N, C-alpha and C positions, 0 to 999 in steps of 0.2 A: 584661373584667369583673373586679372585685376578688374576693378570697377571701371566701367566705360563712361567717358564724357560724351553724352548724347548731343550736346550743343556744338562742340568743336571737333568731335571725333577723337579717337585715341584714348590714352589712359593717363593723361596728365591734366592738371588743373592749375590755373592762375589763382593766386591769393592777393588780396589788397595789401599795399604797404600800410604800416601803422599810421595812426592819426598824428602826423608830424605837427600840424598846426593849420590854422585857418588861412594863412597866406599861401601855403603850399597846396592845400586841398580845401576849397571853400565850403563844399557840401560833402562831408565825409560819408554820411549815411547813404546818400544816393550813389556815391562812388563805390562804396564797399558792397552794396547790395547787388551791383552788377557782377559780383563774383559768387553769386548763388548759382550752382550748376545742377542741371538735371542729370541723373545717373541711371545706368542700367547695371544691375547686379547679377553676376552669373548664377544661373539656376533659379532666378526669381522673375516671375511675371509682374509687370507693372514698372512704373518709373519712381525712383526716389530722388532725393535732393541732398546736396552737401554744401556746407560752408565752412571754410577755415579762414579765420582772420581775427583781428583785434576787436574786443568788445569790453564794455564796462563790466567789472567784476559783479556778477549777480548775487553772490553770497553776501549775507548780512550777519554780523556778529559783533558783540561787545567783547572783543578778544581780551584786552588787558585786564579788565575788571573780573571777567569770568574766570580766568586762570590765576588770578590773585586771590585764591580761596573764596571765589564768588563774592568779591568785594563790591556788591551791588546794593545800593541804598534801599531800593524797593524790589525785592526778588519775586514778589507776588502782587497781583493787582488788588488783592484785598487790603494791602497796605497803602496803595495809591491807585486810583482808577486809571491814571495815565501812565502807569509803570511800563506798559509795553512800548511806549515811545519816549521814555525818560533818559535814555543813554545814547551815546554816539555809536554809529557803525564804524568800527575801527578801520575797515578796508574800503571805506566809501571813496577814497581818492586813488583806488587802484584799477588798473586794466588787466585783462587776461587775454591769452590767445585761445579762442574758442574753436573746438573741433566738433561740428554738429552734422548729424546724419538724420534724414527723414526717410524711413523705410516702410514699404507696404507691410501691413500686419501679417499677411500670409507668408511673407518671406521670413519672418521671425518665428512664427509658430510652427510652420512646416507640417501642419497636420498632427502635431504631437501634443496638443492641448493648448488652451488659451492663455496660460500663465507662463510668462517668460522671466528670466533672471539675468542680471548682468553686473559686471564690475570692470574696473579699469586698473591697469598697472603702469608704472613708470620705471624705466630701466636706464642705466648709464653704462658707458664702456668700463670694463674691468680695470683698464689701465689708461691713464691719460698723461701725456708728457708734453710740456711746453718747450718749444725749440724755435730757432730762427726759421721762419717760413721760407720755403724754396720758391713758392709761387702763391699768388693770391694774398688774402688777408688773414688766413687762419694759421696760427702758430701751434695749434694743437694736433698731436698725433695720438691715435688710439689703437689699442690692441686687446686681445684676450676675450672677445665676445662681450655680451651685455650681462649686467647684474641687476635684478629687480630690487629697487629700493623703496618703492611705495605702492600701496594698493588702496583702492577706494570703491566701496559699494554703497552701503548705508553711511551717511555723513557722520563724522565725529566718533566713530566706533573706536579707532585707535587712540584718539585724544582723550575720550571720556570713559571708555569701557575697559580697554586692554591695560593691564598693569605695566608699570615702567620697565620691568626686566624683560618683558616679552614684546615690547613695541617694535623693535627691529625685526624680531622673528616673525611677527604678524605681517609686517610690510613685505617680507620676503616670501610669504606663503601664498597658497591658493585656497579657495573656498572648500575644496574637497577634503582638506586636512583640518578643518575648523573645529573638529571635536576636541582637539588639544586645548582650545581656548574657551571651552564651554563654561568653566567655573567662573570666569569673569562676568558672564552674562547671568548665570543662575544665582550668583552671590555677589552682586555689584557693590562697589565701595562708594559710589557717588551719593546714593540716597542716605547712607549712614553719615557721610560728611555733611550733607545739607542739614540733617537733623542736629548734628553737633553745632553747626554754625548758627542755625536759625530756630532751634527748638523752643527758645523762649518766645518766639513769635508764632508758634503753633505748627511748625513744620515737623512732621513725623514720617519716618521711613516706612515703606510697606513691610509687612511681616510675613508674606508668603514666600517660603523657600522650599524648593528652588523657584526662581522667578519665571514661571511658565509664560507670563505675559511678555517678558522681554525675550524669551526664546522664540515666541511667535513673531514678535516684531523684527528681530534681527536675524534669526537663524532658520526659520522654517516657513515664514509667511503666516498670516492670520487666517484661521479657519473661516470659511465663508467669504473671504475677501480676496486674498492672493496667495493662498497655500496650495501648491500643486499636489496632485494625487499621490505621486511617488517621489516627492522631493527629499533630498538628503539634508542633514543639518549642515548648513553653510551660510555664511554671511554674504549677502549680496542684495542689490536692489531688485525687488520683484514687482511685476506689473500684471494685472489681470486685464487682458486686452478686450474682454467682452464688456467691460464697464465703459460707457460712453464718456468722452471728455466733457468737462464742464466749461461753458463759455468763459472767456477771460473776465468779462465784466461781472460774473456772478460766482467766481471761485471763492471758496473760503480759505483764508490763509492758514488755518489750522488743519486742513485736510480732513482726514477721517474723524479726528476729534471734534471737528466743527460740523460734522454731518455730511461732508463732501467726500464720498468714497472714491472719486476720481483723483484725489490728492494723496500726499504723503501720509503713511508709508506705502500706499499703493502707487508705486512710481514716485517721481519727484518733479514738480513743476517749478519754474523760476520763482513764482510768487509764494511758494509754500515756506512758512517760517519754521524751518526744520529745527532751529535751536530751541525755540519755545516748545515745539511739539515734543522733542526728545526729552527736554527737562520734565515735562508733564507726564510723559510715558514712564520715565525712570521713577517718578514718584507715585505711580500707580493709577494714572488716569484711565487706562484700559480696564482696570479692576472695577472702577466706579461704573463702567458700562457693561460689566459682566462679560468681558472679552478676554481671551487668553488664559482660560482655566483658573481664574481667580474671581473674587467677589468684592463688593464695596467694603466690607469690614476688614479686608486684608490691607487696605490702603487708607489709614485714618486721616491722612492729609492729601489724598489723591484728587480731591475736588478743587484744591487751591489752583489758581491760575499762575503758574510759574513763568518767569520771563527773564531774559537777559537785558531787556530794555531797548534792543535794536530792532526796529520795526521794518517789516516788509509785507507786501501784498501784491496781488496780480496786476493791479493798476499801475505799478511801476514799470510794467513791461509791455512791449507791443504784442498784438494778438496774432501776428503773422511771422512765419519763418524768416530769419533765424531766431526770433523771439527775444533777443537780448538788446539792451540799449547800446547806442553808439559809444565808442570809447571816449574818454576824456582827452581833449586835444593837448598836445605839448605846448601850444602857444595859441592865443595870448594867455598869460597867467597873471592875474591881478595881484597875487602875493609878491610878485617880483617887481611891481611898479614902485617907483620912488614916492614915498608919501610926502605930500607938501606940508611943511610945518605951518601950524595955525598961528595967526598973529594975535 
């Protein structure tokens, strides 16, 4: 049976229209929050919540400079104490459609252990044809079922870990088949590239092969944190539900690396700076903490504070469901205003 809408009855849910502009919807946040619905999930005691609608993109990344061979002036804070806030968030002007569920813990664990894992996929119709519409506004006709074209569990795995020739294969795969991609994790190319680019500034790649610390981070979970008792080697987001959440005001943006075990890679909160965290883990930060089957001497530059320069933290986000900021309005847009010539 489908999820039930306890407020209106039935199995359908209204979603807010996008943030057209302030003339159309003067208080978009108040309007959109009326579309948070209580839900009853079949086979689950307790009430959950769901929200589907537009929100400001919560991800933060210095996209252009990072993928231009890490063309970042200050890649570590040791070169500039302000390096973590020295670059632009490339997607700061973007909105997304958020699909959010809040589910009672017991419904997820189902008595099988406190550690859960999850991932998402995106699929498109196998065939799409544009033709003159016979009715309505959609000129698209689809057939042939759906084809999976994207997959996401741990952020940036396909972008920074998986090799170019296997990126599409990874996107079309499932975690149960991830042993075929293990070499990319145990022998990663990113740390070697960073040493080539920044070796003169003290950057050195870790020397422990296979990289058991990365296997723990991406494929099995970290021992004593979020590794299940009988888990398989598979890339996904893992969460230990017995670790209580940290209040929004006191969350550490570096998650586990910052001493906050309720944060990434134990789950992922909107204010976790996953780019900085993954850069530091790739360069051996866990080894400096004797985590992941390696030791500090395996990571000669693992204590450096790597960053892409695009900053985020929990205080950018509301402390209540659905936890994300209101989307940017389509209007008014000051960039479109005619500038008055100075005399």
